[in-house]
ZABA-106733 format. One line per 4 residues: number of its first residue (from 1); for each residue z, x, y of N, C-alpha, C, O. Coordinates in steps of 0.001 Angstrom, whole numbers, plus 500000, padded with zeros to 6 digits. Layout:
NUM	Z:X:Y:Z:X:Y:Z:X:Y:Z:X:Y | ...
***
This chain:
1	500000:500845:498799:500000:500000:500000:500000:500876:501246:500746:501852:501320 | 499182:500538:502208:499148:501306:503444:499861:500541:504536:500062:499330:504446 | 500238:501271:505569:501003:500638:506646:500190:499640:507440:500760:498827:508167 | 498829:499680:507316:497995:498788:508109:497497:497583:507318:496762:496761:507865
5	497876:497454:506039:497322:496390:505223:497623:495007:505779:496795:494103:505665 | 498799:494829:506380:499157:493500:506863:498343:493085:508083:498515:491969:508574 | 497480:493928:508576:496639:493597:509721:495258:493113:509291:494438:492783:510149 | 494975:493060:507985:493615:492813:507520:493494:491546:506680:494319:491273:505808
9	492445:490782:506964:492090:489628:506149:490731:489900:505521:489762:490192:506222 | 490665:489804:504205:489443:490077:503466:488826:488766:503001:489534:487863:502556 | 487503:488663:503104:486782:487501:502589:486089:487910:501292:485267:488826:501283 | 486423:487229:500202:485844:487520:498889:484896:486386:498526:485289:485219:498530
13	483636:486727:498208:482600:485724:497958:482026:485926:496560:481463:486979:496265 | 482167:484915:495697:481627:484993:494338:481526:483583:493781:482419:482763:493994 | 480445:483297:493069:480275:481964:492493:481022:481817:491171:481116:480710:490640 | 481551:482906:490633:482289:482854:489378:483794:482887:489653:484313:483849:490219
17	484473:481837:489248:485917:481727:489484:486661:482878:488824:487673:483350:489341 | 486157:483326:487683:486810:484427:486961:486941:485658:487843:487999:486285:487886 | 485863:486008:488548:485903:487206:489389:486758:486991:490637:487426:487920:491092 | 486746:485792:491188:487624:485508:492327:489088:485674:491930:489886:486243:492675
21	489428:485171:490750:490810:485299:490267:491159:486746:489953:492274:487196:490218 | 490197:487473:489386:490431:488873:489035:490712:489705:490283:491656:490495:490311 | 489891:489524:491309:490074:490285:492550:491399:489919:493213:492118:490791:493702 | 491715:488631:493226:492990:488197:493803:494162:488841:493073:495138:489256:493697
25	494061:488921:491740:495129:489540:490958:495233:491038:491235:496331:491582:491345 | 494078:491701:491348:494072:493137:491644:494763:493440:492976:495381:494492:493140 | 494652:492511:493917:495162:492767:495266:496499:492086:495554:496974:492109:496690 | 497106:491482:494536:498311:490693:494785:499509:491534:495216:500421:491016:495862
29	499523:492813:494875:500649:493673:495255:500397:494433:496557:501154:495337:496908 | 499354:494072:497253:499095:494632:498577:499461:493579:499620:499783:492442:499277 | 499412:493956:500871:499674:492999:501947:498387:492475:502574:498422:491849:503633 | 497250:492727:501923:496007:492169:502425:496042:490649:502300:496510:490108:501298
33	495547:489977:503320:495366:488532:503225:493997:488278:502612:493001:488831:503078 | 493932:487459:501585:492696:487210:500855:492270:485762:501046:493061:484843:500833 | 491009:485557:501452:490420:484225:501474:489141:484274:500653:488457:485297:500628 | 488813:483173:499981:487680:483180:499057:486655:482109:499414:486971:481085:500019
37	485414:482387:499014:484318:481430:499149:483519:481462:497855:483285:482534:497295 | 483098:480295:497377:482425:480207:496084:480915:480343:496174:480237:480363:495147 | 480374:480437:497389:478927:480631:497549:478633:481193:498932:479510:481248:499794 | 477392:481606:499130:477012:482245:500384:477095:481331:501584:477518:481759:502658
41	476694:480066:501422:476725:479136:502545:478148:478888:503015:478411:478831:504217 | 479070:478739:502062:480475:478539:502420:481019:479773:503133:481789:479654:504087 | 480619:480958:502671:481067:482201:503308:480611:482264:504757:481385:482638:505637 | 479349:481897:505011:478833:481928:506376:479569:480930:507266:479857:481228:508425
45	479874:479753:506732:480630:478764:507501:482001:479312:507886:482447:479138:509020 | 482664:479971:506946:483987:480539:507226:483891:481645:508269:484753:481759:509139 | 482846:482455:508181:482659:483540:509148:482361:482993:510543:482935:483456:511528 | 481459:482006:510627:481097:481426:511923:482289:480735:512588:482434:480773:513810
49	483136:480106:511777:484269:479350:512314:485499:480209:512580:486488:479727:513133 | 485441:481473:512191:486599:482361:512348:486165:483740:512846:486496:484760:512242 | 485423:483757:513950:484936:485020:514503:486117:485943:514808:487076:485542:515467 | 486037:487169:514326:487077:488154:514583:488206:488162:513572:489101:489003:513655
53	488183:487240:512618:489289:487125:511659:489173:488117:510509:490163:488731:510113 | 487968:488273:509972:487798:489060:508742:487435:490506:509067:486553:490770:509885 | 488122:491426:508419:487866:492846:508680:487009:493491:507603:486521:494604:507799 | 486815:492829:506479:485911:493330:505440:485508:492163:504549:486230:491173:504432
57	484339:492299:503922:483816:491263:503031:483483:491904:501692:482819:492940:501639 | 483946:491287:500612:483587:491696:499255:482766:490563:498663:483276:489456:498493 | 481488:490825:498343:480575:489743:497985:479737:490103:496765:479298:491242:496604 | 479527:489106:495912:478680:489309:494743:477227:489428:495172:476776:488728:496078
61	476502:490319:494517:475087:490543:494840:474220:489381:494368:473286:488983:495063 | 474524:488836:493190:473706:487775:492591:474488:486463:492581:475501:486337:491894 | 474000:485486:493357:474595:484150:493396:473473:483128:493480:472404:483446:494001 | 473680:481903:492983:472642:480874:493072:472439:480395:494506:473319:480544:495354
65	471275:479820:494762:470915:479234:496063:470753:480298:497157:469656:480467:497689 | 471809:481001:497491:471747:482040:498522:472431:483287:497970:473654:483323:497832 | 471632:484314:497655:472240:485497:497037:472886:486405:498081:472771:486178:499286 | 473570:487438:497588:474323:488314:498478:473472:489023:499505:473907:489226:500639
69	472255:489407:499124:471366:490103:500062:470984:489190:501217:470969:489617:502371 | 470678:487940:500912:470311:486982:501962:471473:486761:502926:471280:486737:504141 | 472671:486601:502388:473855:486425:503233:474094:487673:504078:474395:487580:505268 | 473957:488839:503453:474159:490111:504151:473209:490247:505334:473627:490664:506414
73	471946:489904:505148:470965:490014:506228:471320:489095:507394:471144:489463:508556 | 471817:487904:507082:472227:486976:508140:473422:487533:508904:473470:487462:510132 | 474379:488084:508179:475562:488673:508815:475160:489798:509761:475663:489879:510881 | 474262:490660:509317:473888:491836:510100:473034:491492:511317:472845:492332:512196
77	472517:490265:511377:471756:489831:512547:472633:489095:513558:472185:488796:514664 | 473872:488805:513187:474781:488054:514056:475564:489026:514928:476211:489938:514413 | 475513:488841:516228:476095:489793:517174:477585:490021:516945:478069:491140:517115 | 478313:488987:516565:479765:489117:516414:480207:489460:514995:481382:489745:514767
81	479282:489435:514042:479639:489681:512642:479043:490957:512070:479494:491441:511032 | 478036:491505:512734:477241:492572:512121:478015:493851:511841:477576:494669:511033 | 479157:494038:512491:479912:495278:512283:480954:495168:511169:481636:496149:510873 | 481091:494004:510552:482035:493866:509439:481468:494587:508218:480353:494275:507799
85	482195:495538:507634:481682:496216:506442:481624:495260:505256:482582:494537:504983 | 480490:495264:504553:480283:494380:503408:480150:495220:502139:479257:496059:502026 | 481049:494982:501193:480984:495629:499884:480287:494664:498938:480737:493532:498764 | 479189:495103:498322:478483:494272:497357:478923:494652:495951:478863:495822:495575
89	479365:493671:495173:479659:493930:493765:478468:493449:492944:477891:492402:493235 | 478104:494210:491925:476885:493894:491198:476890:494456:489791:477558:495446:489490 | 476122:493792:488936:475840:494320:487606:474439:494886:487556:474049:495490:486557 | 473664:494697:488637:472308:495249:488721:472389:496730:489046:473012:497112:490037
93	471775:497563:488235:471953:498997:488409:470641:499755:488593:470605:500977:488450 | 469556:499033:488912:468307:499730:489178:468335:500287:490593:468928:499697:491496 | 467686:501431:490771:467680:502081:492082:467084:501164:493141:467570:501125:494271 | 466033:500424:492787:465368:499542:493754:466320:498477:494288:466356:498212:495490
97	467093:497865:493384:468033:496822:493809:469150:497374:494677:469556:496750:495657 | 469645:498554:494309:470745:499155:495059:470291:499546:496462:470976:499255:497443 | 469137:500204:496557:468630:500643:497856:468330:499444:498755:468517:499513:499969 | 467865:498341:498155:467621:497124:498937:468893:496679:499648:468850:496253:500802
101	470021:496777:498958:471291:496386:499559:471701:497290:500697:472156:496813:501736 | 471545:498598:500513:471902:499535:501582:471006:499349:502800:471475:499412:503936 | 469729:499121:502563:468816:498927:503684:469098:497618:504419:468795:497493:505606 | 469674:496649:503719:470043:495379:504363:471343:495499:505142:471683:494615:505929
105	472078:496603:504923:473288:496828:505706:474584:496875:504924:475660:496846:505522 | 474514:496949:503577:475739:497023:502778:476503:498306:503085:475901:499363:503274 | 477828:498213:503134:478652:499407:503332:478678:500241:502065:478540:501462:502124 | 478854:499592:500912:478825:500300:499638:478666:499289:498516:478758:498080:498733
109	478427:499798:497310:478305:498972:496115:479508:499180:495217:480016:500295:495092 | 479961:498107:494592:481038:498167:493613:480460:497689:492282:480226:496492:492116 | 480224:498595:491332:479579:498209:490069:480532:497453:489144:481689:497841:488981 | 480046:496393:488551:480814:495670:487538:480624:496355:486187:479518:496806:485890
113	481669:496448:485357:483065:496075:485624:483776:497179:486405:483338:498329:486402 | 484863:496828:487066:485623:497819:487817:487116:497553:487627:487515:496487:487159 | 487926:498536:487999:489373:498380:487864:490013:498258:489245:489329:498371:490262 | 491304:498031:489278:491992:497806:490548:491984:499047:491430:491900:498938:492653
117	492071:500240:490812:492071:501476:491599:490743:501660:492331:490719:502019:493508 | 489637:501410:491621:488318:501533:492238:488154:500522:493365:487624:500851:494426 | 488607:499292:493136:488501:498245:494150:489283:498617:495402:488769:498489:496513 | 490518:499075:495235:491351:499432:496382:490770:500604:497158:490824:500626:498387
121	490212:501580:496443:489601:502728:497118:488435:502280:497985:488311:502713:499131 | 487576:501410:497445:486437:500903:498201:486899:500120:499427:486355:500295:500517 | 487894:499262:499254:488378:498447:500368:489018:499319:501442:488751:499135:502630 | 489856:500263:501036:490505:501142:502017:489483:501941:502815:489639:502132:504021
125	488429:502411:502132:487374:503161:502816:486616:502256:503782:486281:502672:504891 | 486345:501015:503363:485654:500062:504238:486493:499729:505464:485947:499513:506547 | 487810:499686:505307:488671:499340:506436:488780:500470:507447:489024:500225:508629 | 488600:501713:506992:488483:502819:507946:487272:502573:508844:487335:502749:510060
129	486167:502162:508216:484947:501826:508961:485193:500653:509901:484755:500676:511051 | 485891:499631:509420:486152:498444:510232:486976:498786:511468:486658:498337:512569 | 488023:499571:511296:488853:499978:512436:488042:500771:513448:488201:500616:514659 | 487173:501620:512925:486322:502454:513771:485399:501595:514627:485274:501829:515829
133	484745:500592:514013:483802:499763:514736:484514:498839:515725:483973:498552:516793 | 485708:498374:515392:486462:497543:516340:486795:498326:517603:486751:497788:518709 | 487124:499585:517429:487399:500435:518588:486146:500579:519444:486220:500497:520670 | 485003:500793:518811:483769:501020:519556:483306:499777:520305:482582:499890:521294
137	483711:498596:519853:483261:497361:520480:484071:496972:521711:483662:496083:522458 | 485199:497614:521935:486012:497330:523118:485246:497775:524360:484847:498936:524452 | 485034:496875:525310:484133:497165:526421:484811:497036:527790:485819:496349:527952 | 484220:497720:528754:484576:497574:530163:483263:497378:530922:482427:498281:530949
141	483076:496217:531533:481783:495869:532120:481358:496831:533220:480181:497180:533316 | 482300:497263:534049:481941:498175:535134:481448:499514:534578:480484:500090:535082 | 482117:499993:533541:481699:501252:532918:480303:501127:532336:479487:502039:532467 | 480027:499997:531692:478715:499787:531084:477615:499861:532132:476616:500551:531931
145	477785:499165:533239:476754:499142:534270:476525:500531:534859:475390:500899:535159 | 477592:501299:535024:477461:502648:535574:476736:503572:534608:475881:504356:535019 | 477072:503485:533333:476494:504398:532346:475013:504141:532107:474303:505025:531627 | 474542:502949:532434:473112:502680:532312:472298:503582:533232:471098:503761:533025
149	472948:504152:534254:472260:505008:535219:472134:506451:534725:471410:507243:535328 | 472818:506799:533651:472848:508191:533195:471602:508541:532391:471240:507831:531453 | 470943:509648:532767:469763:510126:532055:470018:511408:531275:469218:511775:530414 | 471121:512095:531562:471415:513347:530862:472918:513617:530912:473574:513396:531929
153	473439:514097:529795:474856:514440:529763:475150:515428:528650:474575:515332:527566 | 476044:516382:528909:476441:517382:527912:477942:517251:527667:478737:517257:528607 | 478319:517132:526396:479709:516845:526056:480195:517772:524942:479425:518184:524074 | 481490:518089:524989:482148:518850:523926:483224:517970:523295:483932:517241:523990
157	483338:518046:521970:484399:517297:521290:484898:518113:520103:484156:518895:519507 | 486169:517912:519776:486788:518692:518704:487307:517818:517570:487268:518220:516407 | 487789:516629:517901:488399:515753:516905:487527:514523:516657:486607:514233:517422 | 487831:513808:515579:487121:512567:515308:487435:511531:516380:486559:510750:516753
161	488660:511510:516878:489019:510572:517950:488179:510831:519196:487692:509892:519826 | 488008:512104:519554:487162:512440:520701:485716:512053:520423:485013:511580:521316 | 485274:512253:519191:483916:511869:518821:483696:510377:518934:482647:509935:519403 | 484676:509596:518507:484574:508138:518628:484491:507711:520086:483694:506841:520437
165	485307:508318:520928:485243:508007:522361:483865:508318:522925:483334:507575:523751 | 483299:509417:522472:481984:509824:522950:480904:508855:522485:480020:508492:523262 | 480967:508434:521229:479997:507462:520719:480110:506147:521481:479103:505510:521790 | 481327:505752:521776:481536:504534:522562:480864:504659:523924:480225:503718:524395
169	481007:505816:524552:480378:506074:525840:478861:506007:525724:478200:505370:526543 | 478307:506668:524701:476860:506699:524520:476292:505309:524246:475189:504987:524689 | 477046:504486:523517:476559:503143:523213:476434:502301:524478:475581:501417:524554 | 477275:502570:525464:477184:501832:526726:476053:502368:527602:475502:501646:528433
173	475717:503640:527406:474592:504213:528147:473262:503738:527584:472230:503838:528248 | 473284:503220:526360:472059:502750:525696:472272:501315:525220:472332:501077:524014 | 472386:500359:526131:472782:498996:525764:471794:498275:524865:472173:497312:524198 | 470544:498705:524825:469548:498026:524003:469414:498618:522604:468632:498119:521794
177	470165:499670:522314:470126:500313:520998:471188:499640:520128:472325:500107:520069 | 470828:498557:519460:471813:497668:518856:472602:498298:517716:473741:497903:517471 | 472027:499263:517019:472742:499874:515891:473167:501303:516194:473513:502054:515282 | 473143:501683:517469:473432:503076:517818:474817:503514:517357:474973:504600:516799
181	475826:502671:517590:477191:503068:517231:477290:503451:515766:477894:504469:515426 | 476698:502639:514895:476824:502862:513459:476148:504149:513018:476663:504852:512147 | 475002:504465:513607:474301:505682:513217:474862:506932:513848:475036:507948:513174 | 475151:506870:515149:475613:508059:515860:476997:508493:515392:477269:509691:515312
185	477879:507538:515081:479226:507916:514639:479165:508701:513341:480001:509576:513114 | 478193:508407:512482:478058:509150:511229:477719:510612:511499:478274:511504:510858 | 476822:510863:512434:476432:512238:512752:477564:512985:513443:477760:514177:513208 | 478303:512292:514286:479420:512913:515002:480556:513263:514041:481095:514369:514089
189	480918:512319:513169:481975:512599:512190:481556:513719:511255:482372:514566:510890 | 480291:513729:510865:479785:514788:509993:479960:516164:510637:480294:517135:509959 | 479734:516239:511953:479882:517516:512663:481321:518012:512624:481566:519215:512529 | 482273:517086:512698:483688:517475:512691:484169:517781:511283:484651:518881:511010
193	484036:516797:510377:484675:516944:509065:483946:517926:508155:484581:518797:507562 | 482634:517803:508034:481893:518690:507133:481490:519993:507816:481415:521042:507176 | 481230:519918:509128:480823:521111:509859:481996:521997:510212:482248:522995:509538 | 482712:521645:511257:483791:522503:511764:484984:522624:510823:485586:523692:510725
197	485334:521534:510123:486525:521562:509269:486208:521908:507818:487118:522055:507001 | 484927:522038:507495:484480:522525:506177:485029:521708:505010:485367:522268:503967 | 485119:520389:505179:485497:519519:504065:484235:519207:503272:483300:518613:503809 | 484196:519597:502013:482995:519422:501205:482828:517964:500779:483733:517146:500937
201	481654:517663:500238:481358:516308:499757:482370:515879:498701:482941:514791:498784 | 482589:516742:497703:483519:516408:496622:484951:516297:497129:485703:515427:496690 | 485328:517175:498048:486681:517121:498611:486920:515794:499318:487983:515192:499167 | 485944:515337:500087:486124:514074:500798:486300:512922:499820:487137:512045:500035
205	485514:512919:498744:485647:511867:497750:487053:511791:497186:487625:510707:497076 | 487615:512942:496828:488972:512980:496283:490004:512557:497330:490963:511853:497013 | 489805:512984:498563:490743:512627:499634:490740:511122:499898:491788:510531:500159 | 489554:510501:499830:489474:509057:500030:490169:508311:498892:490869:507326:499128
209	489978:508777:497665:490633:508151:496517:492150:508212:496670:492855:507262:496330 | 492644:509334:497183:494085:509536:497350:494613:508982:498680:495804:509089:498972 | 493721:508389:499482:494078:507883:500826:494665:508985:501697:495608:508752:502453 | 494099:510190:501588:494603:511334:502354:493531:511973:503237:493706:513091:503723
213	492418:511257:503442:491310:511834:504211:491725:512137:505646:491546:513259:506121 | 492280:511139:506340:492680:511348:507733:493801:512376:507844:493841:513164:508789 | 494701:512362:506880:495805:513330:506874:495279:514761:506766:495771:515661:507446 | 494276:514964:505907:493712:516307:505736:492952:516750:506982:492993:517923:507352
217	492265:515820:507623:491570:516151:508866:492569:516609:509923:492342:517614:510596 | 493668:515882:510071:494688:516267:511049:495294:517626:510709:495589:518416:511605 | 495478:517899:509430:496046:519184:509018:495117:520334:509389:495564:521364:509894 | 493821:520155:509136:492869:521232:509429:492657:521416:510929:492354:522519:511384
221	492813:520357:511684:492622:520475:513132:493648:521404:513782:493388:521975:514841 | 494813:521556:513148:495822:522471:513697:495901:523781:512915:496702:524655:513248 | 495082:523918:511887:495012:525166:511124:494285:526208:511979:493181:525934:512450 | 494866:527393:512195:494216:528424:513023:492796:528761:512578:491985:529218:513384
225	492493:528539:511307:491154:528830:510794:490102:527929:511430:488942:528321:511563 | 490507:526713:511826:489554:525730:512344:489866:525251:513761:488998:524666:514409 | 491059:525479:514248:491539:524796:515452:490756:525115:516724:490767:524323:517665 | 490083:526249:516767:489349:526612:517982:487899:526129:517964:487178:526297:518947
229	487474:525537:516861:486074:525117:516749:485843:523790:517462:486724:522932:517506 | 484650:523635:518018:484281:522392:518683:482819:522090:518397:482080:522947:517913 | 482413:520877:518697:481018:520463:518569:480520:520010:519933:481311:519702:520824 | 479213:519974:520085:478628:519544:521355:477607:518438:521125:477010:518334:520053
233	477420:517623:522143:476392:516585:522115:475644:516616:523440:476253:516530:524507 | 474341:516737:523369:473476:516678:524545:472704:515365:524501:471936:515119:523571 | 472914:514525:525513:472224:513239:525629:471129:513357:526676:471363:513864:527773 | 469931:512887:526339:468816:512883:527296:468031:511589:527154:467736:511135:526049
237	467697:511003:528315:466888:509792:528339:465639:510047:529171:465734:510507:530309 | 464471:509753:528611:463209:509838:529341:462527:508477:529259:463075:507534:528688 | 461333:508380:529831:460625:507103:529810:460274:506657:528395:460209:505459:528121 | 460048:507608:527502:459565:507245:526171:460582:507395:525041:460312:506977:523915
241	461759:507990:525324:462709:508164:524223:464118:508457:524736:464323:508824:525892 | 465074:508279:523832:466462:508688:524040:466805:509645:522909:466559:509339:521743 | 467370:510793:523240:467660:511781:522199:469104:512256:522276:469718:512295:523343 | 469623:512613:521108:470978:513143:520970:470887:514430:520156:470431:514414:519013
245	471315:515530:520736:471332:516812:520036:472791:517173:519766:473553:517442:520695 | 473173:517177:518498:474560:517434:518101:474620:518766:517368:473831:519021:516458 | 475561:519612:517770:475687:520936:517151:477153:521237:516875:478010:521062:517741 | 477432:521696:515641:478798:522103:515305:478825:523608:515035:477786:524268:515066
249	480014:524142:514772:480185:525576:514566:480445:525918:513101:481029:526953:512780 | 479996:525024:512223:480120:525263:510792:478960:526082:510255:478111:526557:511009 | 478940:526237:508933:477917:527062:508284:476644:526290:507969:475660:526878:507522 | 476651:524980:508195:475493:524172:507848:475618:523626:506433:476628:523849:505766
253	474591:522910:505972:474623:522322:504629:473202:522004:504188:472261:522091:504976 | 473057:521632:502912:471753:521286:502358:471434:519840:502728:471631:518929:501924 | 470945:519636:503940:470787:518298:504498:469687:517473:503844:469734:516244:503892 | 468684:518130:503228:467531:517395:502699:467923:516297:501712:467323:515222:501704
257	468925:516568:500885:469285:515605:499841:470010:514370:500374:470209:513406:499635 | 470405:514389:501646:471150:513270:502208:470323:512393:503152:470843:511421:503700 | 469055:512721:503346:468242:511981:504311:467835:510592:503824:467593:509695:504631 | 467759:510414:502497:467406:509125:501923:468501:508684:500956:469280:509504:500471
261	468553:507378:500680:469523:506870:499711:469206:507448:498339:468058:507408:497896 | 470208:507981:497674:470007:508695:496417:470593:507924:495247:471696:507385:495333 | 469841:507878:494149:470314:507211:492940:471578:507879:492404:472460:507210:491866 | 471661:509212:492555:472816:509946:492030:474114:509590:492763:475201:509709:492197
265	473999:509151:494027:475202:508870:494812:475371:507388:495133:476168:507016:495995 | 474614:506547:494432:474604:505120:494743:476000:504511:494718:476343:503699:495578 | 476808:504902:493731:478123:504289:493585:479253:505163:494115:480423:504825:493936 | 478929:506274:494761:479969:507089:495389:480580:506315:496556:479927:505459:497152
269	481835:506621:496875:482505:505868:497942:482145:506379:499327:482582:505809:500326 | 481361:507435:499403:480879:507934:500693:479568:508671:500439:479099:508741:499303 | 478974:509224:501511:477768:510026:501338:476474:509347:501719:475398:509873:501434 | 476549:508171:502366:475332:507458:502748:475115:507425:504253:474146:506827:504722
273	476003:508061:505020:475941:507954:506470:474662:508480:507080:474063:507826:507933 | 474232:509672:506647:473015:510260:507207:471804:509420:506839:470941:509180:507683 | 471724:508963:505578:470604:508124:505151:470580:506818:505935:469511:506346:506323 | 471749:506234:506169:471828:505006:506945:471346:505236:508374:470572:504444:508911
277	471810:506325:508984:471382:506640:510348:469879:506872:510400:469212:506446:511342 | 469351:507544:509390:467927:507875:509339:467062:506639:509127:465953:506562:509654 | 467559:505670:508358:466749:504514:507988:466968:503290:508863:466098:502421:508923 | 468112:503200:509545:468400:501971:510282:468650:502162:511769:468548:501198:512528
281	468976:503382:512214:469325:503580:513624:468261:504345:514389:467782:503881:515424 | 467894:505498:513894:467030:506399:514651:465591:506376:514139:465340:506154:512955 | 464655:506611:515057:463251:506726:514669:462949:508098:514089:461974:508275:513359 | 463797:509070:514423:463585:510428:513920:464922:511160:513866:465699:511123:514820
285	465180:511824:512742:466311:512737:512627:465774:514066:512122:465095:514120:511097 | 466077:515127:512837:465582:516456:512465:466737:517452:512473:467365:517685:513506 | 467007:518033:511312:468018:519086:511232:467373:520421:511548:466232:520687:511169 | 468121:521252:512247:467601:522520:512753:468378:523668:512124:469600:523605:511991
289	467662:524708:511741:468305:525900:511190:469031:525614:509894:468467:525005:508986 | 470282:526049:509800:471059:525913:508566:471571:524496:508339:472091:524191:507266 | 471430:523632:509338:471907:522258:509207:473109:521945:510070:473654:520843:509998 | 473535:522907:510891:474681:522637:511775:474234:522114:513139:475037:522013:514067
293	472961:521787:513252:472411:521216:514488:471437:520111:514104:470575:520312:513248 | 471567:518940:514734:470709:517815:514390:470226:517114:515659:470998:516882:516589 | 468941:516784:515678:468328:516039:516772:468023:514633:516275:467295:514462:515298 | 468579:513624:516948:468358:512224:516589:467681:511527:517762:468141:511630:518899
297	466590:510819:517486:465750:510255:518548:465533:508758:518342:465283:508299:517227 | 465633:508013:519434:465256:506601:519466:464106:506458:520450:464235:506834:521615 | 462991:505923:519995:461826:505754:520854:461960:504481:521684:462447:503462:521194 | 461531:504542:522929:461484:503355:523777:460211:502597:523448:459115:503011:523825
301	460360:501500:522752:459195:500732:522301:458811:499734:523377:459533:498771:523634 | 457693:499968:523991:457209:499088:525062:456467:497912:524453:455724:498054:523482 | 456688:496748:525047:456019:495528:524570:454520:495609:524839:453783:494679:524511
***
């Protein structure tokens, strides 16, 4: 149980009563509030009537009348719902079906059958995302109007908290880039955790399972080996594009394998951020040199 569980209400959507009961039983010893829907239409009604209530959604991929993908696409098009992380549970294990879900906006997949430990790990990871997006959505109208005037800016950041603040700032400077927050935060966090703090892919997976990811990041931030490192972001806006150049002081990484959704990592609890940014946010992502520098571009599409 985490100290923040009592702040979260989860919506569980499945047409099979057995799975609704199973999930409820798995989560009965947590302080999560659980609400259920037996089909996609009922889930949408609950979401529309309770804007801001649900912090994560666990939904079956295959349901009659309106399947999980159809519901997911509707959620991701709704201005007030699109940032809720959606975990799809499924027995479909073909690469085509899985990638379809990620491209529609799924946070992650939960393969059937699963146990309570796997379910809790997925939910806890999704709630980190949910807290992050709620922070980014907090707005100040005067700041937004002022930032629309900015065409160039150079920024330094050292922590994930500073990176989140920076992404929030950039999202207000680019008000028409509807998915910017989701894509840019992935690149910024990658610069801190994998770049400057040298947390490997496998290490992050284990830390998330143990609910110690944030704790390890805080520990490394004060470790003399890493504490002086920082990352930079250069923002530029021209008539035809908006670009973000992010550079960290790490050794780089083998970025090629993370640019697209991978069958090998389909069910991992992390590792899809770069692919998501590449496929849903930016028109172009280009890694430079060893991989510790990345250029992300959004084209200004004229009507």
